[in-house]
All heavy atoms as a GROMACS GRO file, in nm:
protein
  569
    1MET      N    1   2.316  10.006   3.173
    1MET     CA    2   2.313   9.873   3.117
    1MET      C    3   2.286   9.775   3.230
    1MET      O    4   2.347   9.779   3.335
    1MET     CB    5   2.447   9.844   3.051
    1MET     CG    6   2.455   9.710   2.987
    1MET     SD    7   2.613   9.705   2.898
    1MET     CE    8   2.614   9.538   2.856
    2SER      N    9   2.191   9.685   3.208
    2SER     CA   10   2.157   9.588   3.311
    2SER      C   11   2.250   9.468   3.306
    2SER      O   12   2.312   9.439   3.205
    2SER     CB   13   2.012   9.542   3.293
    2SER     OG   14   2.000   9.474   3.170
    3THR      N   15   2.258   9.399   3.416
    3THR     CA   16   2.340   9.280   3.426
    3THR      C   17   2.256   9.158   3.395
    3THR      O   18   2.144   9.146   3.440
    3THR     CB   19   2.400   9.266   3.568
    3THR    OG1   20   2.474   9.384   3.597
    3THR    CG2   21   2.490   9.146   3.578
    4VAL      N   22   2.309   9.068   3.318
    4VAL     CA   23   2.240   8.945   3.282
    4VAL      C   24   2.305   8.832   3.358
    4VAL      O   25   2.427   8.825   3.369
    4VAL     CB   26   2.252   8.919   3.130
    4VAL    CG1   27   2.185   8.788   3.094
    4VAL    CG2   28   2.192   9.034   3.053
    5THR      N   29   2.224   8.744   3.414
    5THR     CA   30   2.279   8.628   3.483
    5THR      C   31   2.237   8.502   3.412
    5THR      O   32   2.128   8.493   3.358
    5THR     CB   33   2.232   8.622   3.630
    5THR    OG1   34   2.090   8.614   3.632
    5THR    CG2   35   2.279   8.743   3.708
    6VAL      N   36   2.326   8.406   3.410
    6VAL     CA   37   2.298   8.273   3.357
    6VAL      C   38   2.313   8.177   3.473
    6VAL      O   39   2.415   8.178   3.541
    6VAL     CB   40   2.395   8.237   3.243
    6VAL    CG1   41   2.371   8.094   3.196
    6VAL    CG2   42   2.380   8.334   3.128
    7ASP      N   43   2.212   8.098   3.497
    7ASP     CA   44   2.211   8.008   3.612
    7ASP      C   45   2.302   7.889   3.587
    7ASP      O   46   2.273   7.805   3.504
    7ASP     CB   47   2.069   7.961   3.640
    7ASP     CG   48   2.060   7.878   3.767
    7ASP    OD1   49   2.154   7.886   3.849
    7ASP    OD2   50   1.960   7.807   3.783
    8ILE      N   51   2.414   7.885   3.660
    8ILE     CA   52   2.505   7.771   3.650
    8ILE      C   53   2.496   7.683   3.773
    8ILE      O   54   2.568   7.587   3.787
    8ILE     CB   55   2.651   7.816   3.627
    8ILE    CG1   56   2.699   7.905   3.740
    8ILE    CG2   57   2.667   7.882   3.493
    8ILE    CD1   58   2.844   7.937   3.736
    9ALA      N   59   2.401   7.715   3.865
    9ALA     CA   60   2.386   7.638   3.987
    9ALA      C   61   2.365   7.489   3.963
    9ALA      O   62   2.424   7.407   4.033
    9ALA     CB   63   2.274   7.696   4.072
   10PRO      N   64   2.283   7.450   3.864
   10PRO     CA   65   2.267   7.306   3.843
   10PRO      C   66   2.396   7.237   3.801
   10PRO      O   67   2.407   7.116   3.812
   10PRO     CB   68   2.164   7.297   3.730
   10PRO     CG   69   2.094   7.427   3.730
   10PRO     CD   70   2.195   7.527   3.780
   11LEU      N   71   2.494   7.312   3.753
   11LEU     CA   72   2.620   7.253   3.709
   11LEU      C   73   2.713   7.220   3.825
   11LEU      O   74   2.798   7.134   3.814
   11LEU     CB   75   2.691   7.347   3.611
   11LEU     CG   76   2.613   7.385   3.487
   11LEU    CD1   77   2.690   7.488   3.407
   11LEU    CD2   78   2.582   7.263   3.403
   12ALA      N   79   2.696   7.291   3.935
   12ALA     CA   80   2.783   7.269   4.051
   12ALA      C   81   2.718   7.167   4.145
   12ALA      O   82   2.596   7.161   4.157
   12ALA     CB   83   2.805   7.400   4.126
   13GLU      N   84   2.800   7.088   4.208
   13GLU     CA   85   2.748   6.995   4.306
   13GLU      C   86   2.699   7.073   4.427
   13GLU      O   87   2.752   7.178   4.460
   13GLU     CB   88   2.857   6.897   4.349
   13GLU     CG   89   2.906   6.808   4.237
   13GLU     CD   90   3.017   6.716   4.284
   13GLU    OE1   91   3.013   6.674   4.402
   13GLU    OE2   92   3.105   6.688   4.204
   14THR      N   93   2.599   7.022   4.494
   14THR     CA   94   2.546   7.088   4.614
   14THR      C   95   2.655   7.099   4.719
   14THR      O   96   2.725   7.003   4.747
   14THR     CB   97   2.428   7.007   4.669
   14THR    OG1   98   2.332   6.989   4.565
   14THR    CG2   99   2.363   7.077   4.786
   15GLY      N  100   2.672   7.217   4.772
   15GLY     CA  101   2.774   7.240   4.874
   15GLY      C  102   2.910   7.273   4.818
   15GLY      O  103   2.998   7.316   4.891
   16ALA      N  104   2.930   7.255   4.688
   16ALA     CA  105   3.059   7.286   4.626
   16ALA      C  106   3.059   7.432   4.582
   16ALA      O  107   2.954   7.488   4.553
   16ALA     CB  108   3.084   7.195   4.507
   17PRO      N  109   3.176   7.494   4.575
   17PRO     CA  110   3.181   7.633   4.526
   17PRO      C  111   3.140   7.639   4.379
   17PRO      O  112   3.151   7.540   4.306
   17PRO     CB  113   3.328   7.672   4.543
   17PRO     CG  114   3.403   7.545   4.556
   17PRO     CD  115   3.307   7.443   4.610
   18ALA      N  116   3.092   7.754   4.337
   18ALA     CA  117   3.052   7.773   4.198
   18ALA      C  118   3.173   7.753   4.108
   18ALA      O  119   3.285   7.792   4.144
   18ALA     CB  120   2.994   7.913   4.179
   19PRO      N  121   3.153   7.694   3.992
   19PRO     CA  122   3.267   7.669   3.902
   19PRO      C  123   3.325   7.799   3.847
   19PRO      O  124   3.253   7.896   3.825
   19PRO     CB  125   3.208   7.583   3.791
   19PRO     CG  126   3.062   7.615   3.792
   19PRO     CD  127   3.028   7.648   3.934
   20VAL      N  128   3.455   7.800   3.824
   20VAL     CA  129   3.523   7.912   3.763
   20VAL      C  130   3.519   7.896   3.611
   20VAL      O  131   3.502   7.993   3.538
   20VAL     CB  132   3.669   7.922   3.814
   20VAL    CG1  133   3.744   8.033   3.741
   20VAL    CG2  134   3.671   7.944   3.963
   21PHE      N  135   3.534   7.773   3.566
   21PHE     CA  136   3.530   7.741   3.424
   21PHE      C  137   3.419   7.642   3.397
   21PHE      O  138   3.383   7.562   3.484
   21PHE     CB  139   3.662   7.676   3.379
   21PHE     CG  140   3.780   7.767   3.383
   21PHE    CD1  141   3.884   7.743   3.470
   21PHE    CD2  142   3.787   7.876   3.299
   21PHE    CE1  143   3.994   7.827   3.474
   21PHE    CE2  144   3.897   7.961   3.303
   21PHE     CZ  145   4.000   7.936   3.390
   22LEU      N  146   3.368   7.648   3.275
   22LEU     CA  147   3.270   7.552   3.227
   22LEU      C  148   3.331   7.475   3.111
   22LEU      O  149   3.414   7.529   3.038
   22LEU     CB  150   3.144   7.624   3.176
   22LEU     CG  151   3.074   7.720   3.272
   22LEU    CD1  152   2.963   7.794   3.198
   22LEU    CD2  153   3.020   7.645   3.391
   23THR      N  154   3.288   7.353   3.093
   23THR     CA  155   3.324   7.283   2.970
   23THR      C  156   3.241   7.345   2.859
   23THR      O  157   3.143   7.417   2.884
   23THR     CB  158   3.292   7.133   2.980
   23THR    OG1  159   3.150   7.116   2.992
   23THR    CG2  160   3.365   7.066   3.096
   24VAL      N  161   3.277   7.318   2.736
   24VAL     CA  162   3.199   7.371   2.624
   24VAL      C  163   3.056   7.316   2.631
   24VAL      O  164   2.960   7.390   2.606
   24VAL     CB  165   3.267   7.337   2.489
   24VAL    CG1  166   3.179   7.378   2.372
   24VAL    CG2  167   3.402   7.405   2.481
   25GLU      N  168   3.041   7.193   2.669
   25GLU     CA  169   2.908   7.133   2.679
   25GLU      C  170   2.824   7.202   2.787
   25GLU      O  171   2.705   7.227   2.767
   25GLU     CB  172   2.919   6.983   2.709
   25GLU     CG  173   2.973   6.902   2.593
   25GLU     CD  174   3.125   6.907   2.580
   25GLU    OE1  175   3.195   6.965   2.666
   25GLU    OE2  176   3.176   6.854   2.479
   26GLU      N  177   2.885   7.235   2.901
   26GLU     CA  178   2.814   7.306   3.007
   26GLU      C  179   2.775   7.446   2.962
   26GLU      O  180   2.663   7.492   2.989
   26GLU     CB  181   2.900   7.312   3.134
   26GLU     CG  182   2.916   7.179   3.202
   26GLU     CD  183   3.022   7.180   3.310
   26GLU    OE1  184   3.112   7.268   3.309
   26GLU    OE2  185   3.016   7.091   3.397
   27ALA      N  186   2.865   7.514   2.892
   27ALA     CA  187   2.834   7.648   2.840
   27ALA      C  188   2.720   7.640   2.739
   27ALA      O  189   2.631   7.725   2.738
   27ALA     CB  190   2.957   7.710   2.776
   28ALA      N  191   2.720   7.537   2.656
   28ALA     CA  192   2.613   7.518   2.559
   28ALA      C  193   2.480   7.499   2.630
   28ALA      O  194   2.378   7.556   2.590
   28ALA     CB  195   2.644   7.399   2.468
   29ARG      N  196   2.479   7.421   2.738
   29ARG     CA  197   2.355   7.400   2.814
   29ARG      C  198   2.308   7.531   2.876
   29ARG      O  199   2.188   7.558   2.878
   29ARG     CB  200   2.375   7.294   2.922
   29ARG     CG  201   2.366   7.154   2.869
   29ARG     CD  202   2.342   7.052   2.980
   29ARG     NE  203   2.441   7.058   3.087
   29ARG     CZ  204   2.550   6.984   3.092
   29ARG    NH1  205   2.577   6.897   2.998
   29ARG    NH2  206   2.634   6.995   3.194
   30CYS      N  207   2.401   7.613   2.926
   30CYS     CA  208   2.363   7.744   2.983
   30CYS      C  209   2.294   7.831   2.880
   30CYS      O  210   2.198   7.902   2.910
   30CYS     CB  211   2.486   7.817   3.036
   30CYS     SG  212   2.552   7.753   3.189
   31LEU      N  213   2.348   7.826   2.758
   31LEU     CA  214   2.292   7.909   2.649
   31LEU      C  215   2.177   7.842   2.577
   31LEU      O  216   2.117   7.902   2.488
   31LEU     CB  217   2.404   7.942   2.549
   31LEU     CG  218   2.515   8.033   2.601
   31LEU    CD1  219   2.630   8.038   2.501
   31LEU    CD2  220   2.461   8.172   2.630
   32ARG      N  221   2.150   7.717   2.611
   32ARG     CA  222   2.043   7.639   2.547
   32ARG      C  223   2.066   7.626   2.397
   32ARG      O  224   1.976   7.641   2.316
   32ARG     CB  225   1.905   7.698   2.573
   32ARG     CG  226   1.868   7.716   2.718
   32ARG     CD  227   1.858   7.583   2.790
   32ARG     NE  228   1.791   7.593   2.918
   32ARG     CZ  229   1.855   7.602   3.034
   32ARG    NH1  230   1.986   7.604   3.037
   32ARG    NH2  231   1.788   7.608   3.147
   33VAL      N  232   2.192   7.599   2.362
   33VAL     CA  233   2.230   7.572   2.223
   33VAL      C  234   2.306   7.440   2.220
   33VAL      O  235   2.343   7.386   2.325
   33VAL     CB  236   2.317   7.684   2.161
   33VAL    CG1  237   2.243   7.817   2.161
   33VAL    CG2  238   2.450   7.698   2.235
   34GLY      N  239   2.329   7.389   2.103
   34GLY     CA  240   2.405   7.265   2.090
   34GLY      C  241   2.554   7.287   2.103
   34GLY      O  242   2.605   7.400   2.094
   35ARG      N  243   2.624   7.177   2.120
   35ARG     CA  244   2.770   7.179   2.134
   35ARG      C  245   2.836   7.238   2.010
   35ARG      O  246   2.928   7.319   2.020
   35ARG     CB  247   2.816   7.036   2.159
   35ARG     CG  248   2.961   7.016   2.174
   35ARG     CD  249   2.989   6.865   2.200
   35ARG     NE  250   3.130   6.839   2.202
   35ARG     CZ  251   3.203   6.813   2.094
   35ARG    NH1  252   3.148   6.806   1.977
   35ARG    NH2  253   3.332   6.791   2.106
   36THR      N  254   2.788   7.200   1.892
   36THR     CA  255   2.846   7.249   1.767
   36THR      C  256   2.827   7.400   1.755
   36THR      O  257   2.919   7.472   1.716
   36THR     CB  258   2.781   7.178   1.647
   36THR    OG1  259   2.800   7.037   1.663
   36THR    CG2  260   2.841   7.224   1.516
   37THR      N  261   2.709   7.450   1.792
   37THR     CA  262   2.683   7.594   1.788
   37THR      C  263   2.774   7.667   1.887
   37THR      O  264   2.827   7.774   1.856
   37THR     CB  265   2.536   7.623   1.821
   37THR    OG1  266   2.454   7.558   1.723
   37THR    CG2  267   2.507   7.772   1.820
   38CYS      N  268   2.793   7.608   2.003
   38CYS     CA  269   2.880   7.670   2.104
   38CYS      C  270   3.024   7.678   2.052
   38CYS      O  271   3.090   7.782   2.066
   38CYS     CB  272   2.873   7.590   2.233
   38CYS     SG  273   2.939   7.678   2.375
   39PHE      N  274   3.073   7.572   1.989
   39PHE     CA  275   3.208   7.577   1.931
   39PHE      C  276   3.214   7.682   1.819
   39PHE      O  277   3.315   7.751   1.805
   39PHE     CB  278   3.250   7.440   1.877
   39PHE     CG  279   3.318   7.355   1.979
   39PHE    CD1  280   3.257   7.240   2.028
   39PHE    CD2  281   3.443   7.387   2.029
   39PHE    CE1  282   3.319   7.160   2.123
   39PHE    CE2  283   3.507   7.308   2.124
   39PHE     CZ  284   3.445   7.194   2.171
   40ALA      N  285   3.107   7.698   1.741
   40ALA     CA  286   3.105   7.799   1.636
   40ALA      C  287   3.112   7.939   1.696
   40ALA      O  288   3.182   8.027   1.643
   40ALA     CB  289   2.979   7.784   1.550
   41LEU      N  290   3.043   7.961   1.807
   41LEU     CA  291   3.050   8.092   1.875
   41LEU      C  292   3.191   8.118   1.926
   41LEU      O  293   3.241   8.231   1.919
   41LEU     CB  294   2.951   8.096   1.992
   41LEU     CG  295   2.803   8.097   1.956
   41LEU    CD1  296   2.718   8.079   2.081
   41LEU    CD2  297   2.767   8.225   1.883
   42ILE      N  298   3.257   8.015   1.975
   42ILE     CA  299   3.395   8.029   2.023
   42ILE      C  300   3.488   8.061   1.907
   42ILE      O  301   3.570   8.153   1.914
   42ILE     CB  302   3.439   7.900   2.098
   42ILE    CG1  303   3.364   7.890   2.230
   42ILE    CG2  304   3.590   7.898   2.119
   42ILE    CD1  305   3.378   7.755   2.300
   43ARG      N  306   3.475   7.986   1.797
   43ARG     CA  307   3.560   8.010   1.679
   43ARG      C  308   3.541   8.150   1.623
   43ARG      O  309   3.637   8.213   1.578
   43ARG     CB  310   3.530   7.907   1.569
   43ARG     CG  311   3.614   7.784   1.577
   43ARG     CD  312   3.603   7.699   1.452
   43ARG     NE  313   3.468   7.653   1.423
   43ARG     CZ  314   3.405   7.554   1.487
   43ARG    NH1  315   3.466   7.490   1.584
   43ARG    NH2  316   3.283   7.518   1.452
   44ALA      N  317   3.417   8.200   1.627
   44ALA     CA  318   3.389   8.334   1.575
   44ALA      C  319   3.433   8.444   1.671
   44ALA      O  320   3.427   8.562   1.638
   44ALA     CB  321   3.238   8.347   1.547
   45GLY      N  322   3.478   8.406   1.791
   45GLY     CA  323   3.522   8.506   1.888
   45GLY      C  324   3.406   8.570   1.964
   45GLY      O  325   3.425   8.668   2.035
   46GLU      N  326   3.286   8.515   1.951
   46GLU     CA  327   3.170   8.572   2.018
   46GLU      C  328   3.156   8.524   2.162
   46GLU      O  329   3.098   8.592   2.245
   46GLU     CB  330   3.043   8.539   1.940
   46GLU     CG  331   3.039   8.602   1.803
   46GLU     CD  332   2.910   8.573   1.731
   46GLU    OE1  333   2.804   8.587   1.794
   46GLU    OE2  334   2.916   8.536   1.613
   47LEU      N  335   3.209   8.405   2.190
   47LEU     CA  336   3.205   8.349   2.324
   47LEU      C  337   3.348   8.327   2.369
   47LEU      O  338   3.424   8.256   2.302
   47LEU     CB  339   3.126   8.217   2.325
   47LEU     CG  340   3.110   8.148   2.460
   47LEU    CD1  341   3.031   8.235   2.557
   47LEU    CD2  342   3.041   8.014   2.442
   48GLU      N  343   3.384   8.389   2.480
   48GLU     CA  344   3.521   8.379   2.531
   48GLU      C  345   3.552   8.237   2.577
   48GLU      O  346   3.468   8.170   2.638
   48GLU     CB  347   3.537   8.474   2.650
   48GLU     CG  348   3.674   8.473   2.712
   48GLU     CD  349   3.681   8.556   2.839
   48GLU    OE1  350   3.581   8.614   2.882
   48GLU    OE2  351   3.792   8.562   2.895
   49SER      N  352   3.671   8.192   2.545
   49SER     CA  353   3.718   8.064   2.595
   49SER      C  354   3.870   8.068   2.601
   49SER      O  355   3.933   8.159   2.548
   49SER     CB  356   3.673   7.949   2.504
   49SER     OG  357   3.746   7.951   2.383
   50LEU      N  358   3.928   7.969   2.667
   50LEU     CA  359   4.073   7.957   2.672
   50LEU      C  360   4.111   7.812   2.690
   50LEU      O  361   4.027   7.728   2.722
   50LEU     CB  362   4.132   8.046   2.782
   50LEU     CG  363   4.068   8.038   2.921
   50LEU    CD1  364   4.141   7.938   3.006
   50LEU    CD2  365   4.072   8.173   2.984
   51MET      N  366   4.236   7.787   2.666
   51MET     CA  367   4.287   7.651   2.683
   51MET      C  368   4.347   7.639   2.823
   51MET      O  369   4.423   7.724   2.866
   51MET     CB  370   4.395   7.620   2.578
   51MET     CG  371   4.344   7.618   2.436
   51MET     SD  372   4.221   7.492   2.403
   51MET     CE  373   4.323   7.345   2.409
   52VAL      N  374   4.310   7.534   2.893
   52VAL     CA  375   4.368   7.501   3.023
   52VAL      C  376   4.432   7.365   3.003
   52VAL      O  377   4.362   7.265   2.989
   52VAL     CB  378   4.261   7.496   3.133
   52VAL    CG1  379   4.324   7.455   3.265
   52VAL    CG2  380   4.190   7.630   3.146
   53GLY      N  381   4.563   7.366   2.996
   53GLY     CA  382   4.632   7.244   2.954
   53GLY      C  383   4.594   7.217   2.809
   53GLY      O  384   4.607   7.303   2.724
   54GLY      N  385   4.540   7.103   2.780
   54GLY     CA  386   4.493   7.073   2.645
   54GLY      C  387   4.342   7.080   2.633
   54GLY      O  388   4.286   7.033   2.534
   55LEU      N  389   4.275   7.139   2.733
   55LEU     CA  390   4.129   7.139   2.737
   55LEU      C  391   4.073   7.278   2.710
   55LEU      O  392   4.121   7.377   2.765
   55LEU     CB  393   4.080   7.091   2.874
   55LEU     CG  394   4.132   6.954   2.919
   55LEU    CD1  395   4.094   6.930   3.064
   55LEU    CD2  396   4.078   6.846   2.828
   56ARG      N  397   3.971   7.287   2.628
   56ARG     CA  398   3.902   7.413   2.601
   56ARG      C  399   3.804   7.438   2.714
   56ARG      O  400   3.722   7.354   2.746
   56ARG     CB  401   3.828   7.402   2.467
   56ARG     CG  402   3.742   7.519   2.431
   56ARG     CD  403   3.815   7.643   2.390
   56ARG     NE  404   3.912   7.619   2.285
   56ARG     CZ  405   4.006   7.708   2.252
   56ARG    NH1  406   4.013   7.824   2.314
   56ARG    NH2  407   4.092   7.681   2.159
   57ARG      N  408   3.814   7.554   2.778
   57ARG     CA  409   3.724   7.591   2.887
   57ARG      C  410   3.666   7.729   2.864
   57ARG      O  411   3.729   7.816   2.803
   57ARG     CB  412   3.798   7.589   3.022
   57ARG     CG  413   3.840   7.449   3.064
   57ARG     CD  414   3.720   7.362   3.091
   57ARG     NE  415   3.756   7.229   3.136
   57ARG     CZ  416   3.734   7.120   3.065
   57ARG    NH1  417   3.678   7.127   2.947
   57ARG    NH2  418   3.768   7.002   3.113
   58VAL      N  419   3.545   7.750   2.914
   58VAL     CA  420   3.474   7.876   2.901
   58VAL      C  421   3.462   7.936   3.041
   58VAL      O  422   3.413   7.868   3.132
   58VAL     CB  423   3.333   7.853   2.841
   58VAL    CG1  424   3.254   7.982   2.832
   58VAL    CG2  425   3.343   7.786   2.704
   59PRO      N  426   3.508   8.060   3.062
   59PRO     CA  427   3.491   8.122   3.193
   59PRO      C  428   3.342   8.122   3.231
   59PRO      O  429   3.256   8.141   3.144
   59PRO     CB  430   3.543   8.264   3.174
   59PRO     CG  431   3.640   8.251   3.060
   59PRO     CD  432   3.581   8.147   2.970
   60ALA      N  433   3.312   8.100   3.357
   60ALA     CA  434   3.174   8.086   3.402
   60ALA      C  435   3.090   8.210   3.372
   60ALA      O  436   2.968   8.199   3.353
   60ALA     CB  437   3.171   8.055   3.552
   61ASP      N  438   3.153   8.328   3.364
   61ASP     CA  439   3.076   8.449   3.336
   61ASP      C  440   3.063   8.479   3.187
   61ASP      O  441   2.990   8.571   3.148
   61ASP     CB  442   3.136   8.569   3.408
   61ASP     CG  443   3.279   8.600   3.364
   61ASP    OD1  444   3.343   8.514   3.300
   61ASP    OD2  445   3.327   8.710   3.396
   62ALA      N  446   3.129   8.403   3.102
   62ALA     CA  447   3.127   8.429   2.957
   62ALA      C  448   2.989   8.411   2.892
   62ALA      O  449   2.952   8.492   2.808
   62ALA     CB  450   3.232   8.345   2.886
   63PRO      N  451   2.910   8.308   2.928
   63PRO     CA  452   2.776   8.299   2.867
   63PRO      C  453   2.689   8.421   2.897
   63PRO      O  454   2.620   8.472   2.808
   63PRO     CB  455   2.718   8.171   2.927
   63PRO     CG  456   2.837   8.087   2.959
   63PRO     CD  457   2.940   8.187   3.005
   64ALA      N  458   2.696   8.472   3.020
   64ALA     CA  459   2.617   8.591   3.056
   64ALA      C  460   2.666   8.714   2.978
   64ALA      O  461   2.586   8.796   2.932
   64ALA     CB  462   2.624   8.617   3.206
   65ALA      N  463   2.798   8.727   2.962
   65ALA     CA  464   2.853   8.840   2.887
   65ALA      C  465   2.811   8.832   2.740
   65ALA      O  466   2.776   8.935   2.680
   65ALA     CB  467   3.006   8.841   2.898
   66TYR      N  468   2.812   8.712   2.683
   66TYR     CA  469   2.768   8.694   2.544
   66TYR      C  470   2.621   8.735   2.531
   66TYR      O  471   2.585   8.809   2.439
   66TYR     CB  472   2.785   8.548   2.502
   66TYR     CG  473   2.715   8.514   2.374
   66TYR    CD1  474   2.763   8.556   2.251
   66TYR    CD2  475   2.597   8.440   2.375
   66TYR    CE1  476   2.697   8.528   2.134
   66TYR    CE2  477   2.530   8.410   2.258
   66TYR     CZ  478   2.580   8.454   2.138
   66TYR     OH  479   2.514   8.425   2.022
   67LEU      N  480   2.538   8.690   2.622
   67LEU     CA  481   2.396   8.724   2.618
   67LEU      C  482   2.374   8.874   2.632
   67LEU      O  483   2.293   8.934   2.560
   67LEU     CB  484   2.322   8.649   2.728
   67LEU     CG  485   2.172   8.672   2.737
   67LEU    CD1  486   2.103   8.635   2.606
   67LEU    CD2  487   2.114   8.593   2.852
   68ALA      N  488   2.447   8.938   2.721
   68ALA     CA  489   2.434   9.083   2.740
   68ALA      C  490   2.471   9.159   2.613
   68ALA      O  491   2.402   9.255   2.574
   68ALA     CB  492   2.521   9.129   2.857
   69ARG      N  493   2.580   9.116   2.546
   69ARG     CA  494   2.620   9.181   2.420
   69ARG      C  495   2.513   9.163   2.313
   69ARG      O  496   2.480   9.256   2.241
   69ARG     CB  497   2.753   9.124   2.369
   69ARG     CG  498   2.874   9.183   2.437
   69ARG     CD  499   3.003   9.148   2.364
   69ARG     NE  500   3.016   9.006   2.333
   69ARG     CZ  501   3.060   8.913   2.418
   69ARG    NH1  502   3.096   8.948   2.540
   69ARG    NH2  503   3.070   8.787   2.381
   70ARG      N  504   2.458   9.043   2.301
   70ARG     CA  505   2.355   9.017   2.200
   70ARG      C  506   2.231   9.100   2.225
   70ARG      O  507   2.172   9.155   2.133
   70ARG     CB  508   2.318   8.868   2.198
   70ARG     CG  509   2.424   8.776   2.143
   70ARG     CD  510   2.457   8.808   1.996
   70ARG     NE  511   2.341   8.816   1.913
   70ARG     CZ  512   2.298   8.722   1.829
   70ARG    NH1  513   2.366   8.612   1.816
   70ARG    NH2  514   2.189   8.741   1.759
   71ARG      N  515   2.192   9.112   2.352
   71ARG     CA  516   2.072   9.192   2.386
   71ARG      C  517   2.097   9.340   2.353
   71ARG      O  518   2.009   9.408   2.302
   71ARG     CB  519   2.037   9.174   2.532
   71ARG     CG  520   1.986   9.036   2.561
   71ARG     CD  521   1.960   9.018   2.707
   71ARG     NE  522   1.817   9.035   2.728
   71ARG     CZ  523   1.760   9.027   2.847
   71ARG    NH1  524   1.833   9.005   2.954
   71ARG    NH2  525   1.631   9.040   2.860
   72ALA      N  526   2.217   9.389   2.384
   72ALA     CA  527   2.250   9.528   2.355
   72ALA      C  528   2.249   9.553   2.204
   72ALA      O  529   2.201   9.656   2.156
   72ALA     CB  530   2.385   9.565   2.414
   73GLU      N  531   2.304   9.457   2.127
   73GLU     CA  532   2.304   9.468   1.981
   73GLU      C  533   2.161   9.474   1.926
   73GLU      O  534   2.132   9.554   1.836
   73GLU     CB  535   2.377   9.351   1.917
   73GLU     CG  536   2.526   9.353   1.937
   73GLU     CD  537   2.591   9.221   1.896
   73GLU    OE1  538   2.521   9.131   1.842
   73GLU    OE2  539   2.713   9.206   1.917
   74GLN      N  540   2.073   9.392   1.979
   74GLN     CA  541   1.935   9.390   1.930
   74GLN      C  542   1.862   9.517   1.964
   74GLN      O  543   1.780   9.565   1.887
   74GLN     CB  544   1.861   9.268   1.983
   74GLN     CG  545   1.899   9.142   1.910
   74GLN     CD  546   1.807   9.026   1.942
   74GLN    OE1  547   1.736   9.027   2.040
   74GLN    NE2  548   1.812   8.925   1.857
   75ARG      N  549   1.889   9.572   2.083
   75ARG     CA  550   1.825   9.698   2.122
   75ARG      C  551   1.872   9.813   2.033
   75ARG      O  552   1.798   9.903   2.003
   75ARG     CB  553   1.855   9.730   2.267
   75ARG     CG  554   1.758   9.666   2.360
   75ARG     CD  555   1.778   9.715   2.502
   75ARG     NE  556   1.789   9.592   2.579
   75ARG     CZ  557   1.884   9.561   2.663
   75ARG    NH1  558   1.977   9.644   2.692
   75ARG    NH2  559   1.886   9.447   2.725
   76ALA      N  560   2.001   9.808   1.994
   76ALA     CA  561   2.057   9.915   1.911
   76ALA      C  562   2.009   9.908   1.767
   76ALA      O  563   2.011  10.008   1.696
   76ALA     CB  564   2.210   9.908   1.916
   77ALA      N  565   1.965   9.792   1.725
   77ALA     CA  566   1.924   9.774   1.585
   77ALA      C  567   1.787   9.832   1.558
   77ALA      O  568   1.706   9.856   1.636
   77ALA     CB  569   1.924   9.626   1.549
   0.00000   0.00000   0.00000
């Protein structure tokens, strides 16, 4: 199984470490979908997220994992 990468470099400031978490809006931009679609993926359990305090956050590697699962599903079909 190949590894899929999603470029989150534009989300991080130059010289700053890569983010550990993304906002839902940042995750949506990574996946090139809208905010509402991203929340729907989270509600359906297809995109991993968690609450940090009162804020919904998406682990930085979750968009790539979602994409890898979708590609594997399509290949199997």
